[in-house]
N, C-alpha and C positions, 0 to 999 in steps of 0.2 A: 452404700451397701446395696447390692442387688437383690431383688425379690426372688425367692425360690419358686421356680416354675411348678405349677400344680400338675400332678400326675394325672393322666387320663385313666378312666376305669379300664380294667382288663376285660376284654371280651374278644372271642374268636376261637379258632381251632388250635388245639394243642395235642401233643401226643405223649405216650408213655410206653417206654420200652422195657420188656421183661426177657431176661436171658434164662434159658433152661437147658438142661443136658439131655440129650437123646442117645440111647444105647449105653454100652458099659465096656469097660476095658479099652482095648485098642481101637474099638469102632465107635467110641463115645465122641460125641461132638456137641459143640454148643450151637444153639439156634436162638434167634431173636424174634420176638413177636412184638409188633408195633400196633398199639390200640389208639384210636383217635377219639377225642372228646371235644364237646363244646363247653366253654367256660364263660361265665359272665359274673363280673363283680357287682355286688349290691352296694347300696349307699352306706351301709354299715361296715363295709370292708370285707365281708365274707364272700368267698368265691363259691358259686354254685356250679358244680361239674356234672355233666351228663354224658353218656356214651353217645357216639355219632357213627352212623352207618349209612352210607349211600345219601348223604346230605340230610338225613333225618335223625333227630335226637331220639333216644328211647331209654327205657329203664329208669331206675331210681335216680334222684338227684342227691349228690354227695356235697356237703358243705364243709369247706376248708378255710383255714386261715391263709393269709397272704404267704407267710413263710412256709407253711406245709405245702401250699400250691406250688410256689416257685422251686421248691426242692424236688418235687416229683414230676413236673410236667414241663415239656419243651414247646415253645411256640412253632406253629406251622403256617407261616405267612401265605405260601401258596394255597394251601388247603382253605385258609380263611377267605382268600380272594375267590376261590372256586365256589365256596359256600355262599358268599355274598352274591355272586353272579347268579347262582342257582336260585336263591331266594328272590332276587329281582325278577327272574324269569316266572317263577311260581306266582308271584304277586300279580304280574301282568296277566297270566292265564286266569287267575281267580277274579280279577276285576272284570275281564271280558265276559266271564261265565255269569257273574252277577248282573252285569249290565243286560245281557241277553235275557236272563231270567226275569228281571224287572220289566223289560219291554213286552215279553210275551204275557206276563201276568196282567199288566195293564191293558193288554189287548183281549183279555179273557181266554187266552190259550193256555190253560193251566197245566195240561200235560206236557206242552213244550217247555213251559216255565219250570216245571218240576225237574225235567231232564237237565236243564241248565244249572239249577240250584243243586242238584245231585252232583254234577261235575265239580262245583265249587266246594261241596262238602268233602269230596275226595281229596281236594287240595288242602282244605283246612276244615276239619270236623267241627271246629269251634267257631266258625264264621257265623256271626250274629245275624248278618243279612241273609245268608243262605238258609239258616234255620227258621227265621221268621218267614222267609219267602215260601219255603216248602210247606210250612205250617199253614199259611194262608191259602195255598193251592188245595190242601186237604179240606180245609174248612169250606172253601167255595164249592167243592164237590160232594160236601156232606159226608166225608170219610172221617168220622169222628174218632174212631179207634186210632188211626194213623195220627190225627191231630193231637190226641192225648200223649202219644209217644214223643212227638216233637215238643209238646208243652213240658214233658218230663225233663228233656235236655235243656230247654230254655231257663227253667227255674234253677237250674244248677250253674248257669253262666251268669256271673255277676255283671259281665260287660253288656249283657242284653238290657239292663236297666240303667245304663249310664246315659247322660244327657245327649250324647251324639246319636243314640239310637231311639230317642224319644218318639219320633213320629212312627217308627216301626212298632215300637212297644204299645202305643195307643191304638194303632191299627189293628193290632193282633188281638188286644183285649176287647175292643168293641166287636170285631169279627166273632170272637168266642161267644159273647153275650147274644148277639143277633142270631147266631146259629142255635141258640137254646141251650148252650153249654154253660149254664150260670154257675154251677158248682166249680167247674174248671176255671171260669173267669175269676171267681172269688179267691180261689187258691193261688192263681197268678198274681192278683192284686195284693194278696197278703204277703207273698214272697217279696213283691216290690216295696211294700211298706217297711219290711225288715231293713231294707237298704236305704229307703227315703222316707222315714216316718212323718216328715213335715211337708210332704207334698200333697197340697190340698186337692189336686186333681184326682189322685188316687182314691181319696175318701169320697169324692163325687162319683167316680166310676163305680166304686163298691155300692154306693147308694143305689145307682141305677140297677145293678145286678140283684141286690136285695129286694128292690121293688118288683122286679121281673119275677122273683121267686114267690112273691105274695107276702113279703115281710116288710110292710110299710114302716113299722115301729123302728126296726134296725136301720132302714133306709133313712129316717129322720135323724137318728143319731149320728149317722155318717155325715149327713149334710150339716148338722150342727158343729161337727169337728171341722168340716171343710171351711165353713164360714168363720170359725174361730181363728183359723190360720189365714183366711183371706176374706174379709168382710165384703170385698167388692166382686166376689165370684158371682157374676150375673146368672150363669146357668144354674148354679146351686140355689140361688135366692129364688129364682122362678119355679124350680122344682119343689122347693120347700113350700112355697105359697100354694102350689097345686095340691100337695099332700095334705096340708092343713085345711084345704076347702073340700078335698074329695073324700069319698068313703074309702077306708083302707082296702088295698088290693086283696082280693081273696075273702073280704069280709061280707 
């Protein structure tokens, strides 16, 4: 008995044709309008369908069962290939802009870096690296209002707090605190805690921010939580010893 081959999930460009009548009487004629969509099948078998125009998806996402989808949409292999090729080119441009932005930022050329990160955001407004990069440029130049706008975008991006972006996340939080944006740093860390409540480093970083605000008591509480999660956290242990010896900040 041969094993049934597992079907690959559906994804790609599909079309939907709609026929309508134009005119009346002897001048009436049929016209067909073809609209293109991008469809992707989830693990639960539901198809997510979204309108596609000039290689860019837009508008609301429609959820359909497999039967509903197959009944109403036709595959467009050539369009799927064109979109895949376009996406590959877009990713290449995005990577180059990010690399140039990172290079300029490391050289202290924040305006040039901002320009490159801006080009990356045109290609992908949700690019985590581009958002972090442009935010770091604003912080470095003391443009706190602009930095707050970027912070507002970042806290809405769950991807910003994933492990692959950990170094960027940490650098941004430290930059906020060192720039004196303690309230912003705490809001930032609080959002991160919603997604990673057992990350001891978040509690440690919040302790630093609370201490900078003059709230040594809350800083101690955060350090206690940090050490309960990781008793070997050396920085937290040293900071706690310092707080226990020192007069409370602002006291």
